[in-house]
BAGURO-932191 format. One line per field, with one value per residue: residue in one letter; residue number from 1; x, y, z of N, C-alpha, C in turn. Coordinates in steps of 0.05 Angstrom, whole numbers, plus 5000, padded with zeros to 4 digits. Example, Ala and Ser with C-alpha at 12.3 -4.5 7.8 and 13.67 -1.06 7.14 Angstrom:
// residues 2
zase <- a,s;
drengu <- 1,2;
n_px <- 5264,5257;
n_py <- 4886,4955;
n_pz <- 5156,5142;
ca_px <- 5246,5273;
ca_py <- 4910,4979;
ca_pz <- 5156,5143;
c_px <- 5264,5258;
c_py <- 4934,5001;
c_pz <- 5156,5157;
// end
This chain:
// residues 91
zase <- m,t,v,r,w,s,g,e,m,s,r,r,c,v,l,s,n,a,a,c,a,a,g,m,g,a,a,g,m,f,g,m,t,v,t,a,h,a,g,k,m,t,q,k,s,a,a,y,q,s,t,p,k,g,g,q,r,c,d,n,c,s,l,f,q,k,p,a,s,c,v,s,v,e,g,p,i,a,p,s,g,w,c,a,l,y,v,p,k,r,g;
drengu <- 1,2,3,4,5,6,7,8,9,10,11,12,13,14,15,16,17,18,19,20,21,22,23,24,25,26,27,28,29,30,31,32,33,34,35,36,37,38,39,40,41,42,43,44,45,46,47,48,49,50,51,52,53,54,55,56,57,58,59,60,61,62,63,64,65,66,67,68,69,70,71,72,73,74,75,76,77,78,79,80,81,82,83,84,85,86,87,88,89,90,91;
n_px <- 2665,2659,2596,2584,2529,2518,2482,2462,2425,2416,2387,2364,2352,2314,2278,2247,2235,2190,2159,2135,2102,2072,2046,2018,1999,1947,1926,1912,1865,1834,1827,1788,1742,1721,1709,1680,1632,1620,1591,1539,1473,1432,1364,1315,1335,1344,1295,1262,1218,1184,1146,1123,1122,1071,1093,1140,1192,1240,1267,1266,1295,1355,1398,1389,1410,1404,1399,1371,1392,1427,1459,1467,1442,1438,1426,1376,1340,1275,1254,1208,1208,1218,1250,1270,1320,1312,1322,1305,1316,1348,1327;
n_py <- 1609,1675,1691,1741,1787,1819,1859,1864,1833,1788,1802,1777,1741,1772,1784,1738,1717,1761,1747,1696,1720,1745,1716,1674,1715,1715,1658,1660,1699,1683,1634,1662,1670,1628,1601,1637,1631,1585,1578,1591,1573,1554,1599,1559,1508,1520,1517,1575,1627,1681,1698,1696,1647,1643,1671,1671,1710,1732,1784,1773,1729,1702,1703,1736,1789,1869,1905,1874,1815,1754,1701,1650,1637,1647,1708,1763,1780,1774,1823,1803,1747,1673,1621,1545,1555,1580,1618,1636,1704,1720,1750;
n_pz <- 8411,8378,8352,8303,8279,8217,8216,8168,8104,8053,7989,7965,8011,8045,8007,7994,8056,8048,8014,8036,8079,8056,8034,8077,8099,8058,8058,8116,8103,8073,8092,8144,8097,8086,8122,8149,8117,8118,8161,8150,8140,8084,8059,8053,8073,8124,8134,8126,8133,8117,8156,8216,8266,8306,8376,8359,8321,8281,8301,8350,8363,8390,8337,8301,8265,8261,8207,8175,8179,8192,8236,8226,8177,8109,8064,8062,8118,8135,8194,8208,8206,8207,8224,8228,8260,8304,8365,8425,8455,8510,8573;
ca_px <- 2670,2622,2575,2573,2509,2530,2459,2470,2407,2415,2363,2347,2329,2289,2248,2235,2212,2170,2136,2128,2089,2045,2026,2012,1967,1932,1927,1897,1846,1830,1817,1773,1728,1706,1701,1657,1608,1616,1565,1510,1449,1407,1345,1310,1342,1326,1266,1260,1199,1173,1120,1120,1108,1062,1103,1164,1192,1271,1270,1266,1315,1380,1413,1386,1424,1398,1369,1361,1406,1419,1486,1467,1427,1445,1409,1350,1315,1247,1248,1175,1205,1217,1253,1278,1338,1293,1338,1295,1329,1348,1320;
ca_py <- 1628,1691,1694,1765,1788,1846,1866,1863,1808,1791,1814,1736,1722,1793,1775,1702,1723,1784,1726,1677,1739,1754,1674,1670,1735,1711,1644,1673,1718,1645,1609,1672,1678,1599,1601,1656,1622,1560,1560,1601,1550,1566,1601,1535,1493,1528,1524,1604,1645,1707,1707,1686,1623,1649,1688,1668,1725,1740,1804,1764,1716,1721,1693,1759,1821,1883,1910,1843,1785,1725,1694,1628,1646,1670,1730,1778,1760,1799,1815,1786,1726,1651,1589,1531,1559,1597,1616,1671,1730,1716,1769;
ca_pz <- 8388,8378,8318,8302,8266,8224,8199,8132,8095,8033,7978,7961,8044,8046,7990,8008,8076,8043,7997,8054,8099,8047,8025,8094,8103,8039,8071,8134,8104,8059,8118,8145,8095,8083,8159,8150,8089,8119,8176,8151,8121,8069,8084,8046,8093,8151,8139,8140,8125,8118,8178,8243,8285,8336,8377,8349,8302,8278,8312,8378,8367,8389,8321,8287,8264,8259,8205,8163,8171,8208,8240,8220,8154,8087,8052,8078,8137,8146,8226,8229,8194,8230,8225,8248,8283,8329,8388,8441,8464,8533,8576;
c_px <- 2651,2625,2569,2553,2524,2501,2453,2445,2412,2383,2349,2331,2314,2270,2239,2234,2190,2158,2120,2104,2066,2028,2008,1986,1944,1915,1901,1863,1824,1810,1785,1744,1712,1695,1674,1624,1599,1589,1537,1488,1431,1374,1321,1324,1344,1304,1249,1227,1184,1157,1130,1113,1102,1081,1138,1175,1228,1273,1274,1282,1343,1402,1409,1396,1415,1409,1356,1374,1404,1445,1493,1451,1431,1411,1391,1347,1298,1258,1224,1181,1206,1233,1263,1303,1331,1312,1326,1311,1326,1339,1341;
c_py <- 1643,1687,1728,1769,1820,1862,1870,1832,1806,1790,1790,1736,1748,1786,1752,1716,1745,1770,1713,1698,1738,1738,1675,1697,1733,1687,1643,1683,1691,1640,1621,1670,1647,1601,1621,1649,1604,1551,1578,1584,1566,1575,1571,1510,1492,1532,1551,1613,1665,1712,1694,1663,1635,1674,1692,1690,1719,1758,1794,1745,1724,1714,1726,1774,1839,1892,1883,1824,1773,1715,1668,1620,1655,1684,1742,1766,1780,1800,1803,1756,1701,1632,1574,1530,1575,1595,1641,1682,1718,1748,1785;
c_pz <- 8381,8353,8324,8283,8251,8207,8183,8118,8066,8016,7980,7993,8044,8030,7998,8028,8081,8026,8014,8066,8081,8041,8051,8098,8081,8050,8092,8130,8079,8069,8128,8131,8087,8104,8156,8142,8099,8134,8170,8124,8097,8073,8068,8068,8116,8155,8139,8119,8135,8132,8189,8253,8310,8351,8377,8324,8313,8295,8343,8385,8369,8364,8297,8286,8255,8236,8199,8155,8197,8217,8233,8185,8139,8071,8071,8089,8142,8181,8231,8213,8225,8212,8235,8276,8298,8356,8410,8452,8490,8546,8598;
// end
């Protein structure tokens, strides 16, 4: 027995597929947003201070992002600051 596909789809099928695709896209974006924010700590929990600790400064930490942010700590970060998550850049 041969089954032929006529190439026609019902309106209900098209709308159902479109709604499903839109829902999956929204769920994916929500998941990325939650994941992105879940990894950042508050400045207080990271023991952030706006002054360096010896030679350890945010601007020579591998987590620092120019001009004034951090991969792991939320909020504005001073390049001359320091926190307990400090990881020196590898040369």
